[in-house]
C-alpha positions as CSV (number, residue, x, y, z in Angstrom):
1,X,178.5,113.7,140.7
2,X,180.3,110.5,141.9
3,X,183.6,110.9,140.5
4,X,186.5,108.1,139.9
5,X,190.0,109.6,139.2
6,X,192.5,107.6,136.7
7,X,195.6,109.2,137.3
8,X,196.8,111.2,140.6
9,X,199.6,113.0,139.5
10,X,200.5,116.4,138.8
11,X,197.2,117.1,136.8
12,X,194.9,115.8,139.6
13,X,196.7,118.0,142.0
14,X,195.7,121.2,140.3
15,X,192.3,120.2,139.6
16,X,191.5,118.9,143.0
17,X,190.8,122.4,144.8
18,X,187.7,122.3,142.2
19,X,186.7,118.5,143.2
20,X,186.9,118.7,146.8
21,X,185.4,122.4,146.8
22,X,182.4,121.8,145.2
23,X,179.2,120.2,146.7
24,X,178.1,118.8,143.3
25,X,181.3,116.5,143.1
26,X,181.9,113.4,145.6
27,X,185.4,111.7,145.0
28,X,184.5,107.8,145.7
29,X,187.5,106.1,143.7
30,X,190.8,106.4,142.2
31,X,193.4,104.6,140.2
32,X,197.2,104.8,140.3
33,X,200.0,102.5,139.6
34,X,201.9,104.0,142.5
35,X,201.1,102.5,146.1
36,X,201.9,106.0,147.9
37,X,199.3,107.8,145.8
38,X,196.7,105.3,146.3
39,X,197.3,105.0,150.5
40,X,197.0,108.7,150.3
41,X,193.6,108.5,148.5
42,X,192.0,106.3,150.7
43,X,193.1,107.9,153.9
44,X,191.9,111.4,152.7
45,X,188.8,110.4,150.8
46,X,188.1,107.2,152.7
47,X,187.2,105.5,149.3
48,X,188.6,102.5,147.1
49,X,191.6,102.9,145.5
50,X,192.8,100.4,142.4
51,X,196.0,99.8,140.7
52,X,194.5,99.9,137.1
53,X,191.5,102.0,135.4
54,X,189.9,98.9,134.3
55,X,189.1,98.2,138.0
56,X,188.1,101.7,138.3
57,X,185.7,101.8,135.8
58,X,184.2,98.5,137.0
59,X,183.3,100.1,139.9
60,X,179.4,100.9,140.0
61,X,179.8,103.5,142.4
62,X,181.5,105.4,140.0
63,X,179.5,107.8,137.4
64,X,182.3,110.0,136.0
65,X,185.9,109.0,135.4
66,X,188.3,112.0,135.3
67,X,191.1,111.0,132.9
68,X,194.4,112.3,133.9
69,X,196.7,109.7,133.0
70,X,200.1,110.3,130.7
71,X,198.5,111.7,127.4
72,X,199.1,108.2,125.3
73,X,197.0,106.5,127.7
74,X,194.0,109.3,127.4
75,X,192.1,107.3,124.5
76,X,192.5,103.7,126.0
77,X,190.9,105.0,129.1
78,X,188.4,107.1,127.9
79,X,187.1,104.4,125.6
80,X,187.2,102.1,128.6
81,X,185.1,104.5,130.8
82,X,182.5,105.0,127.8
83,X,182.4,101.1,127.3
84,X,181.5,100.6,131.1
85,X,178.9,103.2,130.9
86,X,180.8,106.4,132.7
87,X,181.1,109.7,131.5
88,X,184.5,111.1,131.2
89,X,186.5,114.4,131.7
90,X,189.7,114.1,129.8
91,X,192.8,115.9,130.7
92,X,194.5,117.8,127.4
93,X,195.8,116.8,125.1
94,X,192.6,114.9,124.3
95,X,195.1,112.1,122.4
96,X,198.1,111.9,120.7
97,X,196.6,110.9,117.1
98,X,193.1,112.0,115.5
99,X,192.3,108.5,115.3
100,X,192.4,107.9,118.8
101,X,190.1,111.1,118.9
102,X,187.9,109.9,116.4
103,X,187.4,106.7,118.1
104,X,186.6,108.2,121.7
105,X,184.1,110.6,120.2
106,X,182.7,107.6,118.5
107,X,182.6,105.3,121.7
108,X,181.0,108.3,124.1
109,X,178.2,108.8,121.2
110,X,177.7,105.1,121.2
111,X,177.3,104.7,125.0
112,X,175.2,108.1,125.2
113,X,177.6,109.5,127.8
114,X,179.3,112.6,128.2
115,X,183.1,112.9,126.7
116,X,184.4,116.5,128.2
117,X,187.7,117.8,127.1
118,X,189.5,120.0,130.1
119,X,191.1,121.6,131.7
120,X,192.3,124.3,129.3
121,X,192.4,128.1,129.7
122,X,189.5,128.9,127.3
123,X,187.4,127.9,130.6
124,X,189.1,130.6,132.4
125,X,186.3,133.3,133.2
126,X,188.5,136.4,132.0
127,X,188.5,134.5,128.3
128,X,184.7,133.8,128.4
129,X,184.2,137.3,129.3
130,X,186.1,138.4,126.3
131,X,184.2,136.1,124.2
132,X,180.7,137.4,125.5
133,X,182.3,141.3,124.7
134,X,182.9,139.9,121.0
135,X,179.5,138.3,120.8
136,X,178.0,141.5,122.1
137,X,178.9,143.4,118.8
138,X,179.5,146.8,120.8
139,X,183.2,146.9,119.4
140,X,182.1,145.5,115.8
141,X,183.7,142.5,114.2
142,X,186.5,140.4,115.5
143,X,189.4,140.8,113.0
144,X,192.6,139.1,114.6
145,X,194.0,137.3,117.8
146,X,197.2,137.6,119.1
147,X,198.6,135.2,121.6
148,X,201.8,134.4,123.2
149,X,203.5,132.7,126.1
150,X,207.2,132.3,127.4
151,X,207.6,129.7,130.4
152,X,209.8,127.5,131.8
153,X,207.6,124.4,131.0
154,X,210.6,122.4,129.0
155,X,212.9,122.6,132.2
156,X,210.5,121.4,135.0
157,X,210.8,118.0,136.1
158,X,209.3,115.7,133.1
159,X,209.0,111.8,132.7
160,X,210.8,110.2,129.8
161,X,207.7,109.9,127.4
162,X,207.0,113.8,128.1
163,X,210.3,114.4,126.1
164,X,209.4,112.2,123.5
165,X,207.2,113.8,120.9
166,X,205.6,110.4,119.5
167,X,204.4,109.8,123.0
168,X,202.7,113.2,123.1
169,X,205.6,115.0,124.4
170,X,206.8,118.5,124.4
171,X,205.1,121.8,124.1
172,X,202.6,121.2,121.4
173,X,200.7,118.4,122.9
174,X,201.2,119.9,126.1
175,X,200.7,123.4,125.8
176,X,199.3,124.7,122.3
177,X,196.1,122.9,123.6
178,X,195.5,125.6,125.9
179,X,196.4,128.3,123.3
180,X,194.3,126.8,120.7
181,X,191.5,126.0,122.8
182,X,191.4,130.0,123.8
183,X,191.6,131.2,120.0
184,X,189.1,129.0,118.8
185,X,186.7,130.0,121.4
186,X,187.2,133.8,121.0
187,X,187.3,133.3,117.0
188,X,183.9,131.1,117.0
189,X,185.8,127.9,116.8
190,X,186.3,126.8,112.8
191,X,190.1,126.9,111.8
192,X,190.1,126.9,108.1
193,X,194.1,126.1,107.8
194,X,197.5,126.4,109.8
195,X,201.0,127.1,108.6
196,X,203.3,126.6,111.4
197,X,207.2,126.3,112.5
198,X,208.5,124.5,115.6
199,X,211.9,124.7,117.3
200,X,213.8,122.0,119.2
201,X,217.1,123.1,120.0
202,X,218.1,121.4,123.3
203,X,219.7,118.2,122.5
204,X,219.2,117.1,126.5
205,X,215.2,117.8,125.8
206,X,214.6,116.5,122.4
207,X,211.1,117.4,121.8
208,X,209.3,120.9,120.7
209,X,210.3,123.4,123.1
210,X,208.7,126.1,120.8
211,X,206.0,126.8,118.2
212,X,204.9,129.9,115.9
213,X,201.6,129.1,114.1
214,X,199.3,131.3,112.0
215,X,195.6,130.2,112.0
216,X,193.0,131.0,109.5
217,X,189.2,131.0,110.5
218,X,186.3,130.3,108.3
219,X,184.8,133.8,109.4
220,X,188.0,135.7,108.1
221,X,189.4,136.1,111.3
222,X,193.6,135.4,111.8
223,X,195.0,134.4,114.6
224,X,198.9,134.0,115.1
225,X,200.2,132.0,118.4
226,X,203.7,131.7,119.3
227,X,205.0,129.7,122.5
228,X,208.5,129.4,124.3
229,X,209.3,126.6,126.8
230,X,212.9,127.4,127.2
231,X,212.9,129.1,130.7
232,X,214.5,132.9,129.8
233,X,211.5,135.6,129.4
234,X,208.8,135.0,131.5
235,X,205.5,136.2,130.2
236,X,203.9,136.6,133.5
237,X,205.7,140.0,133.7
238,X,203.3,141.1,131.3
239,X,200.3,139.9,133.5
240,X,201.0,141.8,136.9
241,X,203.5,139.2,137.9
242,X,200.5,136.5,138.4
243,X,201.4,133.0,137.3
244,X,199.3,130.5,135.3
245,X,197.8,129.4,138.1
246,X,196.1,132.6,139.4
247,X,199.2,133.3,142.1
248,X,201.5,135.9,142.8
249,X,205.1,134.9,141.5
250,X,208.2,136.0,143.4
251,X,210.9,137.6,141.7
252,X,213.2,134.8,143.1
253,X,211.2,132.3,141.3
254,X,213.3,133.7,137.8
255,X,215.8,130.6,136.9
256,X,214.7,128.4,139.4
257,X,213.5,125.6,136.9
258,X,217.1,125.6,135.3
259,X,218.7,125.4,138.6
260,X,216.6,122.7,139.7
261,X,217.0,120.6,136.8
262,X,220.8,121.0,136.9
263,X,221.2,119.2,140.1
264,X,219.1,116.0,138.7
265,X,220.0,113.4,136.8
266,X,217.6,111.4,134.3
267,X,216.4,109.0,136.8
268,X,216.2,111.7,139.7
269,X,214.3,113.7,137.2
270,X,211.4,111.3,137.0
271,X,211.4,110.7,140.9
272,X,211.5,114.3,141.2
273,X,208.3,114.9,138.7
274,X,206.7,111.8,140.8
275,X,206.9,113.8,144.2
276,X,205.0,116.6,142.8
277,X,201.9,114.2,142.1
278,X,199.3,113.5,144.9
279,X,201.0,111.3,147.5
280,X,204.6,112.6,146.6
281,X,207.2,114.0,149.0
282,X,207.0,117.8,147.5
283,X,202.7,117.6,147.0
284,X,202.4,117.3,150.7
285,X,203.7,120.8,151.2
286,X,200.6,122.1,148.8
287,X,200.3,124.6,146.5
288,X,198.3,127.6,147.2
289,X,195.0,126.5,145.8
290,X,195.7,123.1,147.9
291,X,196.3,125.4,150.7
292,X,192.8,127.1,149.8
293,X,194.4,130.6,149.4
294,X,192.4,132.7,147.3
295,X,193.9,133.3,144.0
296,X,193.3,135.6,140.7
297,X,191.9,133.9,137.7
298,X,194.1,131.3,135.6
299,X,195.6,132.7,132.2
300,X,197.7,131.4,129.3
301,X,200.1,134.8,128.9
302,X,199.3,137.5,126.6
303,X,195.9,137.3,124.2
304,X,195.0,140.5,122.5
305,X,191.6,139.9,120.2
306,X,191.2,143.0,118.0
307,X,187.8,144.2,116.9
308,X,186.6,147.1,114.8
309,X,186.7,149.6,117.6
310,X,188.6,147.9,120.5
311,X,191.2,145.6,121.4
312,X,190.3,143.4,124.2
313,X,192.7,141.7,126.8
314,X,191.8,139.2,129.0
315,X,194.0,139.1,132.0
316,X,194.1,137.7,135.7
317,X,191.9,140.3,137.2
318,X,189.5,141.1,134.3
319,X,189.4,142.0,130.7
320,X,191.3,145.2,129.8
321,X,189.1,147.4,126.8
322,X,191.4,149.6,124.8
323,X,188.7,151.5,123.1
324,X,188.6,154.4,120.3
325,X,189.1,157.2,122.7
326,X,189.8,155.6,126.2
327,X,190.8,152.4,127.8
328,X,189.4,150.7,130.9
329,X,189.2,147.6,132.8
330,X,186.4,145.5,133.0
331,X,187.2,143.8,136.7
332,X,186.2,140.4,137.3
333,X,185.8,139.1,140.9
334,X,188.3,136.4,142.2
335,X,187.4,132.8,141.6
336,X,186.0,131.2,144.9
337,X,187.0,127.9,143.6
338,X,189.8,127.5,140.8
339,X,188.6,125.7,138.0
340,X,185.2,126.0,139.1
341,X,183.7,126.7,135.4
342,X,184.9,123.1,134.5
343,X,182.5,121.9,137.2
344,X,179.7,124.2,135.9
345,X,180.2,122.5,132.5
346,X,180.6,118.9,133.6
347,X,177.7,118.9,136.1
348,X,175.3,120.6,133.3
349,X,176.2,118.1,131.0
350,X,175.9,115.0,133.3
351,X,173.1,116.0,135.5
352,X,171.0,118.7,133.3
353,X,171.6,117.1,129.5
354,X,173.1,120.5,128.9
355,X,175.3,120.0,125.4
356,X,178.7,120.6,126.7
357,X,181.0,123.0,124.8
358,X,184.2,121.2,125.4
359,X,182.9,117.9,123.9
360,X,184.5,115.3,122.6
361,X,184.3,116.9,118.8
362,X,185.2,120.4,120.0
363,X,188.9,118.5,121.8
364,X,189.2,116.7,118.7
365,X,189.1,119.9,116.7
366,X,191.5,121.7,119.0
367,X,193.8,118.6,118.7
368,X,193.4,118.9,114.6
369,X,195.0,122.3,115.1
370,X,197.5,121.0,117.2
371,X,198.6,118.1,115.1
372,X,198.5,120.4,112.0
373,X,201.5,122.4,113.9
374,X,203.5,119.5,113.8
375,X,202.6,118.2,110.5
376,X,202.8,121.8,109.0
377,X,206.3,122.4,110.3
378,X,207.6,118.9,109.3
379,X,206.1,119.3,105.6
380,X,206.7,123.2,105.3
381,X,203.1,124.0,103.7
382,X,199.6,124.8,105.0
383,X,197.3,122.2,106.5
384,X,193.6,122.3,105.7
385,X,191.3,121.1,108.4
386,X,188.4,119.0,108.1
387,X,187.1,118.2,111.8
388,X,186.4,121.6,113.2
389,X,183.2,122.7,115.2
390,X,181.5,126.1,116.0
391,X,181.5,127.4,119.6
392,X,178.2,126.5,120.4
393,X,177.5,128.3,123.7
C-alpha cells in the first residue's frame, strides 16, 4: 500500500513504527504545515512533501491517506481523500460531530473506497483474544464489563484546541474512543443507551478531564466506564507498571507531567507539543518504539469482562482468566511490530477486499457513544443510540 500521511504530529509518531516496519506499506508522501516536519520526512523517506492535504490528495502515487490531522479537520480531510479516489485511515476520534461522521461514511461509500478508523485500543491483541474467548462460549455468556483508566492526559503539553471541547478537545473526544471501542468489541458492538457524568475541575484546563459512563447493550450486557486524566493515581500500576504504549514505566515518571507543565506558559506549551511531533526537537530522541526496542502489547487500563463462569482481563502480557476453581494466564508473545494489527486490517480491506471491522460505520457508532457521554452529562438523562453496528469480525 502506498501511503500518504496527512499530519506529521504525535499520532503519526506513535504509528510510525508500524508503517515503516511492515513491508506491505510504503510511505510515498506527506503533508504538514510545519517546514521542519516536511524537511525531515523528505530527507528520511526521499518522498514528496506538501504544505496542504489537498496537494497530498492530488498526488497520483498515493493510494491510502493516513489522516492524523487535528480532530476538527478529520472530516474535511477524509472526505477530500475519498473524493480523490483514495482510501483513508483516520485517527480517533473519527470526527467532532455525528453529522461529520455521516458525511465521511457517505463520501467513502460513494467513491467505493475504504474508510477505516484507528488506531484505537480495540486493535490490541489481548483485547481481540479476550473477544475470541468470549465467542468460544467456554465461559458462558458475557454479562458485564468494567473499564477504568487513570492517567496524566490533561497535563501533557496541549495545543489550544485540545483544551476546547467544541473543537474536539478534552478526554471524551481524545480518550473515550479507545475505551468505548474496547467495550463495544467485547460486548458485540450494539449499544442501546448511555448515561454519563463528566468532570471539568481545573479552570486552567477548561475542558472535560474525567467521565463516568454506564452503557447498556442490546444483548443485555452492561458496561461501566470511568476515566480520569488529572495526573494523580496511575492505572499502569495495575498493569505491571507497563505503560499504555507497552513500555515499562519508571517510578520516577510519577508527577512528571505536572512538573513539566508548571514551567511553561501557553505559548511555550504549544511549542512543547510541536516539539514532540515529527521533526520536533524532542521527537529526534525517539521513543522505545522509534528505537525498535521490543515492547509488550499496548493497553488502555483495567478492563474486566465478566462471564457466567469466569472473569477475563486483558493485560499487556496476555489474558488473565479467573475461573470457578482456578486462575491462569493465557500468555501472548510480544508483538514484533507495535500496532501491526492496524496494518493487517487495512491491508486486508484495501488489497484483498475483506470488509474492515473498524470501518466508517463502526467508527461512527463509537463516536455516537462518545458524543452521548457529553450529551447525557449535559442533559442529565439517558441517551438512546441509533447508529450502532455489530462487531462483524
